[in-house]
C-alpha positions in Angstrom: -12.2 21.0 -22.7 -13.3 20.2 -26.2 -11.6 22.7 -28.4 -8.0 22.9 -29.5 -5.6 24.8 -27.4 -7.5 24.2 -24.1 -5.4 23.0 -21.3 -6.6 20.3 -19.0 -5.8 21.1 -15.4 -4.7 18.2 -13.2 -6.0 18.4 -9.6 -4.6 15.7 -7.4 -6.6 14.4 -4.5 -4.7 14.8 -1.2 -3.6 11.5 0.2 -3.8 11.0 4.0 -1.9 8.5 6.1 -4.2 5.6 6.8 -2.5 4.9 10.1 -2.7 8.5 11.5 -6.4 8.8 10.4 -7.3 5.7 12.4 -5.0 6.3 15.4 -2.7 3.4 14.7 0.7 3.9 16.2 2.2 0.4 16.0 1.8 -2.1 13.1 1.5 -5.7 14.1 3.0 -8.2 11.7 0.4 -10.8 12.7 -2.4 -8.5 11.3 -2.3 -9.8 7.8 -5.7 -8.3 6.9 -4.3 -4.8 7.4 -1.0 -5.6 5.7 -2.7 -7.0 2.5 -4.2 -3.5 1.9 -0.7 -2.3 1.1 0.4 -5.1 -1.2 -0.3 -5.3 -5.0 -1.9 -8.4 -6.6 1.6 -9.5 -7.6 2.7 -9.4 -4.0 4.8 -6.2 -4.2 4.7 -3.6 -1.5 2.9 -0.5 -2.7 5.0 2.7 -2.6 4.1 5.4 -0.1 3.4 7.9 -2.9 0.6 5.6 -3.9 -0.7 4.7 -0.4 -0.2 8.2 1.0 1.3 6.8 4.2 3.9 8.9 6.1 7.5 7.9 5.8 7.7 6.8 9.5 4.6 4.6 9.2 5.7 3.2 5.8 9.0 2.0 7.3 7.1 0.3 10.1 4.7 -1.2 7.5 7.5 -2.6 5.3 9.2 -4.1 8.4 5.9 -5.8 9.4 5.3 -7.1 5.9 8.8 -8.6 5.7 8.4 -10.2 9.1 5.0 -11.7 8.1 6.6 -13.1 4.9 9.5 -14.5 6.8 7.4 -16.6 9.1 5.0 -17.6 6.3 2.0 -15.6 7.3 2.0 -13.9 3.9 3.4 -15.1 0.6 6.4 -13.5 -1.1 4.7 -13.6 -4.4 1.2 -14.4 -5.6 1.4 -17.9 -7.2 -2.2 -18.1 -8.3 -2.4 -18.0 -12.1 -5.6 -16.8 -13.9 -6.9 -18.8 -16.7 -5.2 -22.1 -15.7 
């Protein structure tokens, strides 16, 4: 679309539940490598509209992340500062 008046169509890519695609039924809080995929660089949990996970699996994911944080397997926030 180069001319005036042309409308750009937005086509979204269909998001699929990572857990259902890989046959994961239970999320283990000790698997920090998996849990880190769903956390931002600041340490926040990514919303399910971004990750594409189903609501059932997202609830399990949040519970596992909170458990891992509680027993210090994962940090609550990222304390590493860039440029220091």
